[in-house]
C-alpha positions as CSV (number, residue, x, y, z in Angstrom):
1,M,0.0,0.0,0.0
2,L,1.2,3.5,-0.8
3,E,2.5,5.4,2.3
4,E,0.5,8.5,1.1
5,L,-2.6,6.7,2.3
6,N,-1.5,7.3,5.9
7,L,-2.3,10.9,5.5
8,Y,-6.0,10.0,5.4
9,A,-7.9,9.1,8.6
10,V,-10.8,7.5,6.6
11,K,-10.2,4.9,3.9
12,V,-12.7,3.0,1.8
13,D,-12.1,0.0,-0.6
14,I,-14.1,-0.1,-3.8
15,K,-14.1,-3.2,-6.0
16,V,-14.1,-2.3,-9.6
17,Q,-17.1,-4.0,-11.4
18,W,-17.1,-5.1,-15.0
19,S,-20.2,-2.7,-15.3
20,D,-18.0,0.2,-14.2
21,M,-16.2,0.1,-17.5
22,D,-17.2,1.9,-20.8
23,I,-16.6,1.1,-24.4
24,S,-13.0,2.0,-24.2
25,Q,-12.6,-0.8,-21.6
26,Q,-11.6,1.5,-18.8
27,V,-13.7,2.8,-15.7
28,N,-16.0,5.5,-16.9
29,S,-15.2,8.8,-15.3
30,T,-18.7,9.2,-13.8
31,R,-18.1,6.2,-11.6
32,F,-15.4,8.2,-9.8
33,F,-18.1,10.7,-8.6
34,S,-20.2,7.9,-7.2
35,W,-17.1,6.4,-5.5
36,F,-16.4,9.8,-4.2
37,E,-19.8,9.9,-2.7
38,V,-19.4,6.6,-1.0
39,A,-16.2,8.0,0.6
40,R,-17.9,11.2,1.8
41,V,-20.7,9.2,3.3
42,E,-18.2,7.1,5.2
43,Y,-16.4,10.2,6.2
44,F,-19.5,11.6,7.8
45,I,-20.4,8.3,9.4
46,R,-16.8,8.3,11.0
47,L,-17.6,11.8,12.4
48,G,-20.6,10.2,14.1
49,L,-23.3,12.0,12.0
50,D,-26.4,10.1,11.6
51,I,-26.9,10.9,7.9
52,I,-30.1,8.9,7.4
53,D,-32.5,10.0,10.2
54,N,-31.1,13.3,11.5
55,D,-33.3,16.1,12.2
56,E,-31.2,17.8,14.9
57,E,-28.0,18.5,13.2
58,P,-27.7,20.0,9.6
59,G,-26.6,17.8,6.7
60,F,-24.2,18.9,4.0
61,R,-24.7,19.6,0.4
62,V,-22.2,19.8,-2.4
63,K,-21.3,23.3,-3.7
64,Q,-18.4,22.4,-5.9
65,Q,-16.5,19.2,-6.7
66,T,-13.6,18.3,-9.1
67,I,-11.8,15.1,-9.9
68,V,-8.5,15.1,-11.7
69,Y,-7.7,11.7,-13.4
70,Q,-4.1,10.5,-13.4
71,T,-4.4,7.1,-15.1
72,A,-7.0,4.7,-16.4
73,V,-8.6,2.0,-14.3
74,N,-9.6,-1.3,-15.6
75,F,-11.4,-4.5,-14.2
76,P,-10.3,-6.3,-12.1
77,D,-9.0,-3.8,-9.5
78,T,-9.7,-2.5,-6.0
79,I,-9.5,1.2,-5.6
80,V,-8.7,2.5,-2.1
81,I,-10.0,6.0,-1.4
82,G,-8.5,8.0,1.4
83,I,-10.6,11.0,2.3
84,R,-9.9,13.9,4.7
85,A,-10.9,17.5,5.6
86,I,-8.4,20.1,4.3
87,F,-10.3,23.1,5.4
88,A,-13.3,23.8,7.7
89,D,-15.0,26.8,9.3
90,Q,-18.4,27.5,10.6
91,N,-19.9,27.7,7.0
92,K,-18.2,25.1,4.9
93,I,-16.0,22.0,4.8
94,E,-13.6,21.1,2.0
95,L,-12.6,17.5,1.6
96,E,-9.9,16.0,-0.5
97,A,-9.8,12.3,-1.7
98,A,-7.0,10.3,-3.2
99,F,-7.9,7.2,-5.4
100,Y,-5.2,4.5,-5.4
101,S,-5.1,1.3,-7.5
102,R,-4.3,-1.9,-5.4
103,R,-3.4,-3.7,-8.6
104,H,-1.0,-1.1,-9.9
105,H,0.1,0.4,-6.6
106,T,-0.4,4.0,-7.9
107,L,-2.5,7.1,-7.5
108,V,-5.1,7.0,-10.3
109,A,-7.2,10.2,-9.4
110,K,-7.5,13.1,-6.9
111,A,-10.8,14.8,-5.9
112,N,-11.9,17.9,-4.0
113,V,-15.3,18.9,-2.8
114,S,-16.6,22.0,-1.1
115,M,-19.7,21.4,1.1
116,E,-21.9,23.7,3.0
117,A,-24.1,22.7,6.2
118,Y,-27.7,22.7,5.1
119,E,-30.9,22.4,7.0
120,Y,-33.0,20.3,4.7
121,L,-36.2,20.7,6.8
122,K,-35.9,24.4,6.4
123,N,-34.3,24.4,3.0
124,T,-31.7,26.8,3.9
125,P,-27.9,26.9,4.4
126,S,-26.9,26.8,8.1
127,L,-23.8,27.0,10.4
128,I,-21.9,24.0,11.1
129,P,-22.3,23.2,14.7
130,L,-19.4,23.5,17.0
131,N,-19.4,19.8,18.0
132,I,-19.0,18.9,14.3
133,Q,-16.3,21.4,13.8
134,R,-14.5,19.8,16.7
135,R,-15.0,16.3,15.4
136,V,-13.5,17.3,12.0
137,S,-10.5,18.9,13.8
138,Q,-9.8,15.8,15.9
139,L,-10.3,13.3,13.0
140,D,-8.1,15.2,10.6
141,E,-5.9,17.1,12.9
142,I,-6.6,20.4,11.2
143,Q,-7.2,23.9,12.7
144,I,-10.7,25.0,12.1
145,E,-10.9,28.6,10.9
146,E,-12.8,30.9,13.2
147,S,-14.9,33.5,11.5
148,G,-16.7,35.2,14.4
149,A,-19.1,34.1,17.1
150,Q,-21.5,31.5,16.1
151,E,-25.1,32.1,17.1
152,K,-26.3,30.2,20.0
153,F,-29.9,29.0,20.7
154,D,-31.2,30.4,23.9
155,P,-33.9,28.0,25.3
156,N,-35.0,30.7,27.7
157,A,-35.5,33.4,25.2
158,A,-39.0,34.7,24.8
159,I,-40.8,33.3,21.8
160,P,-42.4,36.1,19.8
161,E,-46.1,35.9,19.5
162,F,-48.1,36.9,16.4
163,S,-51.7,37.2,15.9
164,D,-53.7,35.1,13.6
165,E,-54.2,38.0,11.2
166,E,-50.4,38.7,11.1
167,I,-49.7,35.0,10.2
168,A,-52.4,34.9,7.6
169,N,-51.0,38.2,6.1
170,E,-47.5,36.8,6.0
171,W,-48.7,33.6,4.3
172,L,-50.7,35.5,1.8
173,G,-47.9,37.9,1.2
174,E,-49.9,41.0,2.2
175,L,-48.2,43.9,3.9
176,P,-49.4,44.9,7.4
177,K,-51.9,47.8,7.5
178,T,-50.6,51.0,9.0
């Protein structure tokens, strides 16, 4: 195994399937995106996130991703994907992945993704909770960029009350009467 894989706290083995290949008898480039997704899911599981049934912490959505191919991959082979965070702050996390061929003992591709925390129930971007930032920092031994104080929920704060008319007007898009 290549020593460079030791740089990655999370590693995933992917067996190349015959169906992964295209007409040129090499793995289709789109398969690398699927494999990258498998590695990202494993990364978030290792962080301790419940990615299936999680209403309390935000999930993550891809903002941008790239894959740079080094060499062709063919069947049969097993690809080892090492994945790690290379940057994180309260708004986003950037992950890097390296794809290695066990058969050829070489790097076959590198990938990067920028992801933002996202509250799917509210359909809005959100801040990455401090506990998740700490887990990323511990797992990948990186310093989290601090970009100011993160808003905290105050359970004792008064909940604003609105009349039925105010709520109806907001839903109907009407402006309040003055």
